[in-house]
C-alpha positions as CSV (number, residue, x, y, z in Angstrom):
1,X,82.6,-205.2,-205.3
2,X,83.6,-208.1,-203.2
3,X,86.9,-209.7,-202.5
4,X,87.5,-213.2,-203.4
5,X,87.9,-216.0,-201.1
6,X,92.0,-216.5,-202.3
7,X,92.9,-213.2,-202.1
8,X,96.0,-214.2,-204.2
9,X,94.0,-215.0,-206.9
10,X,92.1,-211.6,-207.2
11,X,91.3,-211.9,-211.1
12,X,88.8,-209.4,-212.9
13,X,88.7,-211.4,-216.6
14,X,86.7,-209.1,-219.1
15,X,85.0,-212.4,-220.9
16,X,85.4,-215.3,-218.1
17,X,84.2,-216.5,-215.3
18,X,81.5,-218.8,-213.3
19,X,80.3,-220.3,-210.0
20,X,80.3,-223.4,-211.4
21,X,78.4,-226.7,-210.3
22,X,79.4,-230.3,-211.8
23,X,76.7,-231.2,-214.3
24,X,78.1,-235.0,-216.1
25,X,77.3,-235.5,-219.9
26,X,78.1,-237.7,-222.4
27,X,79.9,-235.9,-225.1
28,X,78.2,-235.6,-228.3
29,X,77.9,-234.4,-231.6
30,X,75.1,-232.5,-232.0
31,X,74.2,-232.2,-236.5
32,X,71.8,-229.9,-237.1
33,X,69.8,-231.8,-240.8
34,X,67.8,-228.4,-241.2
35,X,66.9,-224.8,-238.7
36,X,63.2,-226.8,-238.7
37,X,65.0,-230.1,-237.4
38,X,67.2,-229.8,-233.8
39,X,70.1,-232.7,-233.9
40,X,68.6,-236.0,-231.7
41,X,70.3,-234.1,-228.6
42,X,69.7,-231.0,-228.6
43,X,70.6,-230.3,-225.5
44,X,73.5,-228.3,-224.6
45,X,74.3,-229.4,-221.9
46,X,77.2,-228.6,-219.4
47,X,80.3,-230.4,-220.3
48,X,82.0,-232.1,-217.2
49,X,83.3,-234.8,-216.7
50,X,82.5,-235.4,-212.7
51,X,86.4,-235.6,-211.6
52,X,87.3,-232.4,-214.1
53,X,89.1,-229.2,-212.0
54,X,86.9,-226.1,-212.3
55,X,87.5,-223.2,-212.4
56,X,90.7,-224.1,-215.0
57,X,92.9,-221.8,-217.1
58,X,96.1,-222.1,-219.1
59,X,97.4,-218.6,-221.0
60,X,100.0,-217.5,-222.4
61,X,101.3,-214.1,-222.6
62,X,104.2,-212.1,-224.4
63,X,105.5,-208.4,-222.0
64,X,103.8,-205.7,-223.1
65,X,104.6,-203.0,-220.6
66,X,106.1,-203.2,-217.2
67,X,106.3,-200.7,-214.4
68,X,108.1,-201.3,-210.7
69,X,106.0,-204.6,-209.2
70,X,103.7,-204.9,-212.3
71,X,103.4,-206.6,-215.3
72,X,101.5,-206.0,-218.3
73,X,101.0,-208.5,-220.5
74,X,99.4,-209.7,-223.9
75,X,97.2,-212.8,-224.8
76,X,94.8,-213.6,-227.7
77,X,92.0,-212.6,-225.6
78,X,93.0,-209.5,-223.6
79,X,95.1,-208.1,-221.5
80,X,97.0,-210.0,-218.2
81,X,98.1,-207.7,-215.3
82,X,100.3,-209.4,-212.8
83,X,101.2,-207.2,-209.9
84,X,103.3,-208.0,-206.2
85,X,104.4,-205.7,-203.8
86,X,107.7,-208.2,-203.2
87,X,108.5,-209.4,-206.7
88,X,108.2,-208.8,-210.4
89,X,111.5,-206.7,-210.3
90,X,113.4,-208.1,-212.9
91,X,110.8,-208.8,-216.1
92,X,111.3,-207.6,-219.2
93,X,110.1,-207.9,-222.9
94,X,112.2,-210.3,-223.7
95,X,110.4,-212.9,-221.6
96,X,107.6,-214.8,-221.8
97,X,104.7,-215.9,-219.3
98,X,102.2,-218.7,-219.4
99,X,99.8,-218.3,-216.5
100,X,97.9,-221.8,-214.8
101,X,94.9,-222.1,-212.6
102,X,93.2,-225.1,-211.0
103,X,90.9,-225.0,-208.7
104,X,92.4,-222.9,-205.6
105,X,96.2,-223.4,-206.8
106,X,98.2,-221.0,-209.9
107,X,101.0,-220.8,-211.2
108,X,102.9,-218.7,-212.9
109,X,105.7,-219.6,-215.3
110,X,108.5,-216.2,-216.4
111,X,110.6,-218.2,-218.7
112,X,113.5,-216.0,-221.5
113,X,111.9,-216.4,-224.9
114,X,115.5,-217.4,-226.4
115,X,116.2,-220.5,-224.8
116,X,112.7,-221.0,-222.2
117,X,115.2,-221.2,-219.1
118,X,113.3,-220.7,-216.1
119,X,114.0,-216.9,-214.8
120,X,110.5,-217.4,-212.2
121,X,108.2,-219.3,-211.1
122,X,105.7,-219.3,-208.6
123,X,103.0,-221.1,-207.2
124,X,100.3,-220.6,-205.8
125,X,97.8,-222.8,-203.2
126,X,96.4,-223.4,-200.1
127,X,99.1,-224.3,-197.0
128,X,99.0,-228.5,-197.1
129,X,101.5,-230.2,-195.8
130,X,103.2,-233.2,-196.5
131,X,103.1,-235.4,-193.4
132,X,103.0,-235.1,-190.0
133,X,106.1,-233.9,-189.5
134,X,105.4,-231.0,-191.3
135,X,108.6,-230.8,-193.5
136,X,107.5,-230.3,-196.6
137,X,104.2,-228.6,-198.4
138,X,102.1,-230.1,-201.2
139,X,101.2,-227.4,-204.2
140,X,98.9,-228.1,-207.4
141,X,101.8,-227.5,-210.4
142,X,101.6,-228.3,-214.5
143,X,103.5,-231.5,-214.6
144,X,101.3,-232.4,-211.2
145,X,101.6,-232.6,-207.3
146,X,104.8,-231.9,-205.7
147,X,105.8,-231.3,-202.7
148,X,108.7,-228.7,-201.7
149,X,110.6,-228.7,-198.5
150,X,109.9,-226.2,-195.9
151,X,112.1,-226.3,-192.6
152,X,114.1,-223.7,-193.7
153,X,110.7,-221.5,-193.6
154,X,109.1,-223.5,-190.1
155,X,108.8,-220.3,-188.1
156,X,107.3,-218.0,-191.2
157,X,104.9,-221.0,-191.8
158,X,104.2,-221.0,-187.9
159,X,102.7,-218.3,-188.5
160,X,99.2,-219.3,-191.1
161,X,97.2,-221.6,-191.0
162,X,96.9,-224.7,-192.9
163,X,94.6,-224.2,-195.9
164,X,95.0,-220.8,-195.7
165,X,96.6,-219.5,-199.3
166,X,100.2,-219.3,-199.7
167,X,102.8,-218.3,-202.9
168,X,106.0,-219.8,-203.4
169,X,108.7,-218.7,-205.5
170,X,110.5,-221.9,-207.0
171,X,113.5,-222.6,-209.0
172,X,114.2,-225.5,-211.4
173,X,115.3,-228.1,-208.6
174,X,112.1,-227.5,-207.3
175,X,113.6,-225.7,-204.1
176,X,111.5,-222.6,-202.2
177,X,113.5,-219.4,-202.7
178,X,111.0,-217.1,-200.9
179,X,107.7,-216.5,-200.3
180,X,105.5,-213.4,-201.7
181,X,102.5,-211.8,-202.7
182,X,101.2,-211.9,-206.1
183,X,97.8,-211.1,-207.8
184,X,96.4,-211.4,-211.0
185,X,93.9,-209.3,-213.5
186,X,92.8,-210.9,-216.7
187,X,91.0,-209.0,-219.0
188,X,89.3,-211.6,-221.5
189,X,87.9,-208.4,-224.3
190,X,87.3,-210.6,-227.5
191,X,87.3,-214.0,-228.7
192,X,90.7,-215.6,-229.1
193,X,92.8,-214.0,-231.9
194,X,94.7,-216.1,-232.5
195,X,96.0,-220.4,-232.6
196,X,97.8,-220.8,-229.0
197,X,97.1,-223.7,-226.7
198,X,94.7,-221.2,-224.4
199,X,92.4,-223.4,-222.5
200,X,89.7,-221.9,-220.0
201,X,86.8,-223.7,-217.8
202,X,85.2,-220.9,-215.9
203,X,81.5,-220.7,-214.5
204,X,79.6,-218.4,-212.1
205,X,76.5,-216.3,-211.5
206,X,75.4,-212.6,-212.9
207,X,75.5,-210.0,-210.2
208,X,75.9,-207.1,-212.6
209,X,75.0,-205.8,-216.0
210,X,77.0,-202.4,-216.5
211,X,78.4,-200.8,-220.2
212,X,78.1,-203.9,-222.3
213,X,79.9,-206.1,-219.6
214,X,78.7,-208.7,-217.2
215,X,79.7,-208.8,-214.0
216,X,79.8,-212.7,-212.6
217,X,80.7,-214.1,-208.8
218,X,82.8,-216.7,-209.2
219,X,85.3,-218.4,-207.1
220,X,88.1,-216.5,-208.1
221,X,86.0,-213.8,-207.7
222,X,84.3,-211.2,-209.7
223,X,84.8,-211.8,-212.9
224,X,83.8,-209.3,-216.7
225,X,82.4,-210.3,-219.6
226,X,82.3,-208.4,-222.8
227,X,79.3,-208.3,-224.6
228,X,81.9,-208.9,-227.2
229,X,82.5,-212.5,-226.3
230,X,79.0,-213.2,-228.4
231,X,76.7,-213.7,-225.2
232,X,73.5,-211.7,-225.4
233,X,69.8,-211.2,-223.2
234,X,72.0,-211.8,-220.1
235,X,70.1,-211.4,-216.2
236,X,71.0,-210.9,-213.0
237,X,71.2,-214.8,-211.3
238,X,71.5,-216.0,-214.6
239,X,74.4,-218.8,-214.2
240,X,76.9,-218.6,-217.0
241,X,79.6,-221.4,-218.0
242,X,82.7,-220.4,-220.4
243,X,84.8,-222.7,-222.2
244,X,88.2,-221.3,-224.4
245,X,90.0,-223.5,-226.9
246,X,93.0,-222.4,-229.1
247,X,90.4,-220.6,-231.3
248,X,87.3,-221.3,-230.2
249,X,84.9,-219.7,-227.2
250,X,81.3,-221.3,-226.2
251,X,79.0,-220.1,-223.8
252,X,76.5,-221.6,-221.7
253,X,73.1,-219.3,-220.2
254,X,71.5,-220.8,-217.4
255,X,68.3,-219.0,-216.1
256,X,67.4,-218.8,-212.5
257,X,66.2,-222.9,-211.8
258,X,67.0,-224.1,-214.9
259,X,67.9,-228.2,-215.2
260,X,70.0,-226.9,-218.1
261,X,71.2,-224.0,-220.2
262,X,68.9,-222.0,-222.1
263,X,71.1,-221.0,-224.9
264,X,74.4,-221.6,-226.1
265,X,77.2,-219.1,-227.8
266,X,79.3,-220.7,-230.1
267,X,82.5,-218.8,-231.8
268,X,85.4,-219.8,-233.9
269,X,86.3,-219.7,-237.4
270,X,84.3,-220.2,-240.5
271,X,84.5,-222.8,-241.7
272,X,82.0,-224.8,-243.7
273,X,81.1,-228.5,-243.6
274,X,80.9,-229.9,-246.7
275,X,81.3,-227.8,-250.5
276,X,77.5,-226.7,-250.6
277,X,77.9,-224.6,-247.6
278,X,74.6,-225.8,-246.0
279,X,76.7,-226.0,-243.0
280,X,79.1,-224.9,-240.6
281,X,81.2,-226.8,-238.0
282,X,82.4,-224.9,-235.0
283,X,84.4,-226.7,-231.2
284,X,82.6,-227.2,-228.4
285,X,83.1,-229.0,-225.3
286,X,81.7,-232.6,-226.5
287,X,83.3,-232.2,-229.2
288,X,83.0,-230.8,-232.8
289,X,79.5,-229.9,-233.6
290,X,77.5,-228.6,-237.2
291,X,75.0,-226.3,-238.0
292,X,72.4,-225.4,-240.4
293,X,73.1,-222.5,-242.3
294,X,70.2,-221.7,-243.4
295,X,69.7,-218.7,-240.1
296,X,72.8,-217.1,-241.6
297,X,72.7,-217.0,-245.1
298,X,72.6,-213.5,-245.9
299,X,75.2,-212.5,-243.4
300,X,77.5,-215.6,-244.0
301,X,76.9,-213.9,-248.0
302,X,79.9,-211.8,-246.8
303,X,82.3,-213.4,-244.4
304,X,85.7,-214.9,-246.1
305,X,85.9,-218.5,-244.6
306,X,88.5,-218.5,-241.4
307,X,86.8,-215.8,-240.0
308,X,85.6,-215.2,-236.6
309,X,81.8,-216.1,-236.3
310,X,79.3,-216.9,-233.9
311,X,75.8,-219.4,-233.9
312,X,73.8,-218.5,-231.2
313,X,71.4,-221.6,-230.4
314,X,68.4,-222.1,-228.0
315,X,68.0,-225.3,-225.5
316,X,66.5,-227.7,-228.0
317,X,69.6,-227.2,-230.4
318,X,67.8,-225.1,-233.3
319,X,69.9,-222.1,-234.5
320,X,69.0,-218.9,-233.4
321,X,71.3,-217.1,-235.2
322,X,74.5,-216.9,-237.3
323,X,76.9,-213.5,-237.1
324,X,80.1,-212.7,-237.3
325,X,82.1,-213.0,-233.7
326,X,82.7,-209.2,-232.9
């Protein structure tokens, strides 16, 4: 397995990530009137505004287990592991952790569940000075780009070339309290299991297939995607793009050299579009979309509303299959 370009962002995710190629697309609502009648805009293209940042993740977890230098957290999509040789020594089960990825930047917030007071904040990104005097560095945070004074660490930073990744710990006031190594292991074994402010946008190229997992080469390392996410018929060399939002998951599969994805898999809670149950409604990156149930009537007859389902459509927007998720 090849090491990622950014060692502080070493992620093995059991369901996401992909080498992203930006494709501009107008957000639209795809409505299929019947199985044999595709939507007016049928192609499930990669939804991306040119100014959007890829990859992008917001994932919150609760502490499940701890040992020296390692914290294991349960999240809506699987297990998140944080590890460090120099930090993470005092994390407790009464803490919540929020994890962000924004391009080549990352932030980890560790806070008390009781009052949301900050215990640790780790900020990672490429070393960029805020000015020619090199007294401060500019790093991305969920609140926007911020500058942090590094005058007390000038000697330490002299050893690092600009654009190389750094990880700093900062307090509530934004003062750097130390430099650390920090690594991540994200396992996404299934679609989101409960409602949260989960957000993910990832893209990559399939490098290997093994034992029900897809291994993708992404800007943040090799990431594994479980077949339980709904993806089928993936092949080495295909591009895989994934979005997650709240309890929803969408995966686009694109063949080598193709101008648009050949298959889209949409997973979310079963919600009928009308009382006659002739169509279901699911979230998509372009907006809410509706799909006819003709192809999935037998499966849907045994599935209760609110249960996660997967709708598979082709490059013309035609429904290929509707099935229970997982």
